[in-house]
FIDREN-809203 format. One line per 2 residues: number of its first residue (from 0); their letters; for each residue x, y, z of N, C-alpha, C. Coordinates in steps of 0.02 Angstrom, whole numbers. Example, Ala and Ser with C-alpha at 12.3 -4.5 7.8 and 13.67 -1.06 7.14 Angstrom:
REM residues 2
0> AS> 660:-284:390:615:-225:390:660:-165:390; 642:-112:354:684:-53:357:645:2:394
//
This chain:
REM residues 115
0> MT> 3531:-707:-3121:3494:-655:-3154:3421:-676:-3156; 3376:-632:-3139:3305:-644:-3148:3277:-586:-3188
2> EQ> 3225:-600:-3225:3193:-548:-3264:3118:-559:-3262; 3081:-506:-3247:3009:-510:-3244:2979:-457:-3289
4> YS> 2921:-473:-3316:2881:-424:-3353:2815:-422:-3317; 2795:-362:-3297:2732:-359:-3260:2699:-292:-3268
6> SA> 2637:-290:-3246:2601:-227:-3245:2599:-200:-3174; 2627:-238:-3127:2629:-216:-3057:2695:-234:-3027
8> PA> 2722:-193:-2982:2784:-212:-2949:2774:-278:-2912; 2825:-319:-2915:2821:-384:-2883:2883:-396:-2840
10> EL> 2878:-443:-2796:2937:-462:-2757:2987:-495:-2805; 3050:-491:-2787:3101:-523:-2827:3090:-598:-2828
12> EP> 3100:-628:-2886:3096:-700:-2890:3158:-730:-2858; 3155:-792:-2835:3215:-824:-2810:3268:-828:-2864
14> DA> 3332:-823:-2845:3385:-831:-2894:3397:-906:-2904; 3451:-922:-2940:3465:-992:-2956:3474:-1035:-2894
16> TG> 3493:-1006:-2838:3503:-1044:-2777:3437:-1051:-2738; 3384:-1018:-2761:3320:-1022:-2727:3312:-970:-2671
18> TP> 3360:-924:-2666:3357:-873:-2614:3323:-811:-2641; 3265:-792:-2614:3231:-732:-2639:3274:-670:-2628
20> GA> 3276:-627:-2679:3310:-563:-2672:3385:-568:-2665; 3416:-623:-2686:3488:-631:-2677:3528:-591:-2728
22> CL> 3496:-561:-2777:3531:-523:-2828:3561:-460:-2797; 3620:-444:-2819:3654:-385:-2793:3622:-321:-2819
24> YS> 3602:-321:-2883:3572:-262:-2914:3499:-277:-2932; 3454:-235:-2907:3383:-240:-2923:3363:-180:-2964
26> LR> 3343:-193:-3027:3326:-139:-3074:3253:-146:-3096; 3220:-89:-3102:3151:-87:-3126:3150:-39:-3185
28> LY> 3127:-64:-3243:3123:-24:-3304:3051:-8:-3320; 3035:56:-3322:2968:79:-3340:2966:96:-3414
30> IA> 2918:67:-3449:2910:80:-3521:2837:97:-3535; 2822:116:-3597:2753:130:-3618:2740:92:-3683
32> GE> 2717:32:-3677:2701:-8:-3736:2762:-34:-3771; 2751:-60:-3831:2805:-89:-3871:2830:-39:-3923
34> TP> 2846:21:-3901:2872:72:-3946:2945:57:-3961; 2972:84:-4016:3042:73:-4030:3088:95:-3973
36> KS> 3073:151:-3941:3114:175:-3886:3111:128:-3826; 3052:102:-3811:3044:55:-3756:3081:-10:-3770
38> MA> 3075:-36:-3830:3109:-98:-3848:3185:-88:-3848; 3208:-30:-3870:3280:-15:-3868:3305:-13:-3796
40> AI> 3265:17:-3751:3285:21:-3681:3291:-49:-3650; 3244:-93:-3666:3247:-162:-3641:3310:-197:-3667
42> RN> 3322:-193:-3732:3382:-224:-3761:3446:-196:-3731; 3449:-130:-3726:3510:-98:-3700:3522:-116:-3627
44> LR> 3470:-118:-3587:3478:-135:-3516:3500:-207:-3508; 3470:-252:-3546:3491:-323:-3544:3564:-330:-3562
46> AL> 3585:-297:-3617:3654:-303:-3639:3702:-273:-3588; 3685:-216:-3560:3727:-183:-3511:3736:-229:-3449
48> CA> 3681:-256:-3425:3684:-299:-3366:3724:-363:-3380; 3712:-394:-3437:3748:-455:-3454:3823:-442:-3459
50> TH> 3842:-384:-3485:3912:-367:-3493:3946:-346:-3429; 3911:-306:-3389:3943:-274:-3331:3925:-301:-3263
52> LA> 3871:-340:-3259:3848:-363:-3193:3845:-438:-3186; 3870:-475:-3235:3868:-548:-3233:3798:-572:-3218
54> DE> 3790:-617:-3170:3723:-643:-3153:3698:-616:-3087; 3720:-557:-3068:3703:-529:-3002:3651:-474:-3007
56> YS> 3600:-483:-3049:3551:-431:-3058:3482:-461:-3071; 3431:-421:-3058:3364:-437:-3079:3335:-376:-3114
58> IE> 3295:-388:-3165:3262:-335:-3202:3187:-348:-3200; 3150:-296:-3181:3077:-299:-3185:3056:-246:-3235
60> VI> 3019:-266:-3286:2995:-219:-3337:2921:-206:-3323; 2905:-142:-3315:2836:-122:-3300:2810:-78:-3357
62> DL> 2756:-101:-3388:2724:-66:-3444:2670:-20:-3417; 2683:44:-3421:2636:94:-3395:2574:103:-3438
64> CI> 2574:75:-3499:2513:76:-3540:2461:30:-3509; 2483:-21:-3475:2437:-69:-3444:2411:-40:-3378
66> NP> 2454:-9:-3339:2433:19:-3275:2473:82:-3260; 2450:139:-3284:2487:201:-3276:2494:224:-3203
68> RL> 2451:200:-3158:2456:220:-3088:2522:197:-3056; 2554:147:-3085:2616:121:-3056:2674:171:-3062
70> AA> 2667:222:-3103:2719:272:-3110:2731:309:-3044; 2680:314:-3003:2686:350:-2940:2733:316:-2891
72> AD> 2739:250:-2894:2780:212:-2847:2852:237:-2845; 2880:251:-2904:2949:274:-2909:2953:346:-2935
74> QI> 2897:382:-2933:2894:451:-2955:2921:458:-3026; 2892:419:-3072:2913:419:-3142:2879:476:-3179
76> LA> 2919:519:-3210:2893:576:-3247:2904:570:-3322; 2951:528:-3343:2966:518:-3413:2982:444:-3424
78> IP> 2972:422:-3485:2986:351:-3500:3024:346:-3566; 3064:295:-3575:3080:244:-3526:3126:270:-3471
80> TV> 3117:242:-3411:3159:258:-3353:3178:194:-3318; 3241:187:-3302:3264:130:-3262:3280:156:-3192
82> VR> 3258:117:-3142:3268:134:-3072:3308:78:-3040; 3363:97:-3007:3402:48:-2969:3378:51:-2897
84> HL> 3347:-4:-2874:3322:-6:-2805:3375:-33:-2757; 3413:-81:-2779:3467:-109:-2738:3531:-108:-2777
86> PA> 3587:-95:-2747:3594:-73:-2678:3572:-1:-2670; 3553:17:-2609:3532:85:-2593:3591:132:-2602
88> PL> 3581:194:-2617:3518:229:-2625:3488:219:-2694; 3424:235:-2700:3389:230:-2763:3420:277:-2814
90> RK> 3428:254:-2876:3456:294:-2931:3413:285:-2992; 3408:337:-3036:3367:334:-3096:3405:360:-3157
92> VI> 3388:332:-3215:3413:357:-3279:3355:355:-3328; 3345:410:-3364:3292:416:-3413:3321:410:-3483
94> GD> 3285:376:-3527:3305:371:-3597:3308:299:-3620; 3334:290:-3682:3336:223:-3711:3397:183:-3688
96> LS> 3439:212:-3645:3496:179:-3614:3550:160:-3664; 3553:195:-3720:3603:179:-3772:3672:204:-3755
98> DT> 3679:254:-3711:3744:279:-3691:3767:240:-3629; 3803:186:-3641:3822:140:-3587:3858:175:-3530
100> ER> 3906:217:-3546:3944:251:-3493:3898:295:-3450; 3853:331:-3482:3805:373:-3445:3762:332:-3399
102> VL> 3740:274:-3422:3697:230:-3381:3737:202:-3323; 3798:178:-3336:3840:150:-3282:3853:202:-3228
104> VG> 3868:263:-3249:3881:317:-3201:3816:338:-3166; 3763:347:-3205:3699:370:-3177:3669:323:-3126
106> LD> 3676:258:-3139:3649:208:-3093:3701:184:-3042; 3762:210:-3049:3817:191:-3005:3824:115:-3003
108> LR> 3830:85:-3063:3836:13:-3069:3910:-6:-3071; 3931:-37:-3019:4001:-61:-3015:4000:-134:-2997
110> PR> 4022:-177:-3042:4023:-248:-3026:4071:-262:-2968; 4057:-314:-2931:4100:-334:-2876:4170:-350:-2901
112> AG> 4220:-335:-2861:4289:-351:-2878:4295:-426:-2890; 4330:-444:-2943:4339:-514:-2960:4284:-541:-3005
114> S> 4234:-500:-3022:4180:-524:-3065:4200:-520:-3137
//
């Protein structure tokens, strides 16, 4: 599992084995500052990934208050929004991510068999 906080999209950090981009699931969470809804989305996404995806994910948190132009990269219209970049195809879910089942279905997150 890797987790980044940034104001700009970045390349995936190497995983524990040192292999860049080796994570099965690549997620980018767009937030706007440290609002209660943004903080809830971060907590909920972390918990969901830890429970359902083991260590096969990376999370990048992008604060649009720091650089709002980054919303265009993933066509973000509302926040918080989580975008699943890997595996393809791209999937999005808007909201604080408190409805675990909705997020799992919306992002099509299925852990590998045997995980």
